Backbone bond lengths (Angstrom), bond angles and torsions (degrees), N, CA, C in turn:
res aa  C-N    CA-C-N  psi(-1)  N-CA   C-N-CA  omega(-1)  CA-C   N-CA-C  phi
1 X - - - 1.458 - - 1.540 107.42 -
2 X 1.324 116.42 129.65 1.444 121.32 179.20 1.523 111.50 -75.04
3 X 1.321 114.66 168.38 1.464 120.38 -177.75 1.525 111.73 -60.71
4 X 1.319 116.91 -44.89 1.473 119.54 179.91 1.522 110.90 -64.81
5 X 1.315 117.95 -39.45 1.472 121.11 177.68 1.522 110.76 -62.68
6 X 1.326 116.60 -40.98 1.463 120.57 179.43 1.525 110.29 -65.11
7 X 1.316 117.18 -43.96 1.468 120.93 178.03 1.520 110.11 -63.94
8 X 1.319 117.01 -44.71 1.478 120.84 179.42 1.534 109.94 -57.92
9 X 1.308 116.45 -42.33 1.470 120.76 178.92 1.535 110.22 -63.82
10 X 1.337 117.35 -41.84 1.467 121.13 -179.56 1.522 112.04 -68.58
11 X 1.317 117.08 -20.81 1.472 121.53 179.61 1.525 111.75 -79.27
12 X 1.284 118.94 -9.53 1.466 121.75 176.77 1.521 106.77 -79.01
13 X 1.320 115.76 111.86 1.451 121.43 -173.14 1.525 111.09 -118.49
14 X 1.314 115.18 -176.89 1.459 121.05 -178.85 1.519 114.06 -89.62
15 X 1.320 117.25 -6.31 1.472 120.82 -179.62 1.534 108.70 -113.78
16 X 1.294 117.34 123.80 1.466 121.54 -179.08 1.521 111.12 -56.87
17 X 1.340 116.55 -43.85 1.469 119.80 -178.71 1.519 111.48 -59.30
18 X 1.319 116.45 -41.36 1.460 121.04 179.44 1.521 110.33 -69.11
19 X 1.318 117.07 -40.56 1.467 120.57 175.98 1.528 110.86 -55.38
20 X 1.313 116.55 -43.51 1.460 120.77 -178.19 1.532 111.49 -67.96
21 X 1.301 117.40 -41.58 1.474 121.77 177.92 1.526 109.84 -61.92
22 X 1.320 116.61 -48.19 1.470 120.59 -177.17 1.533 111.04 -67.95
23 X 1.310 117.64 -39.10 1.475 120.72 178.52 1.534 109.60 -62.16
24 X 1.315 116.34 -44.83 1.461 120.61 178.98 1.536 110.62 -61.17
25 X 1.334 116.23 -43.39 1.455 121.30 179.23 1.531 110.34 -61.07
26 X 1.326 117.11 -44.63 1.453 119.62 -179.86 1.516 111.47 -61.80
27 X 1.310 116.49 -41.07 1.465 120.23 -178.12 1.522 112.53 -71.75
28 X 1.332 118.23 -35.03 1.462 121.00 -172.89 1.517 115.37 -97.87
29 X 1.338 117.75 -32.00 1.446 119.55 -167.93 1.543 115.97 -125.39
30 X 1.304 117.49 -27.75 1.458 119.78 -169.50 1.525 113.01 -56.09
31 X 1.319 118.12 -40.48 1.459 120.95 -176.92 1.526 112.66 -67.53
32 X 1.343 117.44 -14.53 1.463 120.49 179.46 1.532 112.82 -96.52
33 X 1.325 117.72 -2.12 1.465 120.90 178.59 1.515 110.29 -75.08
34 X 1.326 115.53 142.48 1.459 118.83 173.24 1.532 108.26 -82.42
35 X 1.311 116.40 177.45 1.472 121.00 -175.64 1.528 112.68 -59.60
36 X 1.337 116.66 -41.39 1.483 120.11 179.90 1.522 110.63 -66.41
37 X 1.311 116.87 -40.98 1.478 120.26 179.44 1.525 110.83 -67.09
38 X 1.322 116.90 -36.98 1.478 119.67 177.22 1.537 110.47 -65.06
39 X 1.299 116.21 -38.40 1.464 120.23 178.03 1.537 110.17 -64.35
40 X 1.318 116.62 -42.76 1.470 120.78 178.52 1.511 110.21 -64.76
41 X 1.326 118.35 -42.13 1.461 121.19 177.80 1.525 110.06 -60.80
42 X 1.310 116.57 -42.54 1.454 121.41 178.38 1.535 110.28 -60.32
43 X 1.322 117.10 -41.10 1.462 121.18 177.08 1.530 110.78 -64.99
44 X 1.329 117.18 -39.63 1.458 120.81 178.76 1.532 111.68 -59.87
45 X 1.320 115.95 -30.91 1.468 119.76 -179.32 1.529 111.93 -69.93
46 X 1.330 117.58 -9.11 1.466 121.42 174.31 1.524 111.62 -80.33
47 X 1.319 117.26 -13.96 1.472 121.88 -178.62 1.534 109.70 -69.42
48 X 1.326 116.89 149.66 1.460 120.33 174.05 1.544 110.31 -58.72
49 X 1.304 115.80 148.63 1.465 121.06 -177.48 1.518 113.22 -50.66
50 X 1.318 117.23 -50.25 1.470 119.99 -176.81 1.525 112.10 -62.87
51 X 1.312 117.15 -39.50 1.471 120.51 178.67 1.524 110.68 -66.51
52 X 1.320 116.78 -42.87 1.462 120.55 -179.96 1.531 110.84 -65.21
53 X 1.320 117.61 -41.41 1.452 120.42 176.99 1.526 110.55 -64.60
54 X 1.323 117.56 -41.75 1.473 120.31 178.65 1.518 111.26 -63.71
55 X 1.313 117.99 -37.62 1.460 119.80 175.98 1.528 110.19 -65.50
56 X 1.323 117.40 -44.95 1.456 121.83 -178.62 1.532 111.50 -62.72
57 X 1.312 116.22 -32.75 1.479 120.25 -178.01 1.532 112.51 -92.55
58 X 1.320 117.23 -1.24 1.454 120.61 177.46 1.519 113.95 82.16
59 X 1.295 117.99 13.81 1.468 121.23 179.05 1.522 111.93 -89.80
60 X 1.323 116.79 -12.21 1.460 122.56 -179.75 1.523 107.40 -137.64
61 X 1.308 116.96 127.97 1.466 120.46 -179.82 1.527 109.31 -83.10
62 X 1.328 117.65 127.12 1.473 119.89 -179.30 1.525 111.42 -75.62
63 X 1.319 115.95 165.54 1.447 121.68 172.93 1.526 108.02 -60.05
64 X 1.323 117.92 151.64 1.464 120.04 -178.03 1.525 114.46 -52.08
65 X 1.307 117.29 -37.34 1.457 122.43 -179.55 1.531 112.41 -58.60
66 X 1.329 117.12 -31.18 1.459 122.53 -174.93 1.531 114.21 -97.13
67 X 1.312 117.33 -6.71 1.466 120.62 -170.64 1.521 114.73 -56.17
68 X 1.321 117.86 -45.99 1.476 120.04 -176.72 1.527 111.78 -63.54
69 X 1.320 117.40 -42.75 1.456 120.89 -179.80 1.525 110.45 -70.46
70 X 1.325 117.31 -39.79 1.460 119.77 177.78 1.526 110.20 -64.65
71 X 1.331 117.28 -36.69 1.455 119.72 176.97 1.530 110.77 -62.35
72 X 1.310 117.18 -39.16 1.474 120.68 175.15 1.528 111.16 -63.68
73 X 1.324 115.07 -40.16 1.464 120.81 178.05 1.531 110.09 -62.29
74 X 1.308 117.08 -40.37 1.469 121.58 179.99 1.514 111.35 -69.02
75 X 1.314 118.62 -27.98 1.464 120.84 -175.46 1.512 113.80 -80.11
76 X 1.316 117.60 -6.80 1.467 120.26 -179.13 1.505 111.72 -81.09
C-alpha cells in the first residue's frame, strides 16, 4: 500500500462531517504538502474524531506544532 493510500484509509472516520473535510483536503491540498507537513498531518490523524473535527472547524485550537496544517485543513 502506498503512502497516499495509507493516508486515504486513515482519513475514513466515524463522523461523516469529518470524512468530508478530510476527503476535500486530500483532493485539494495533500499533494502540495512537504514531507514535514505530511508527517504532521499523519500525526493529526491520531486525534479522536471529535477533536479533529473541532480543530478543522475552528472550535478547538490545535497545539502550535499543528497550527499550519490545521489552517490548511480549515481553508478547504
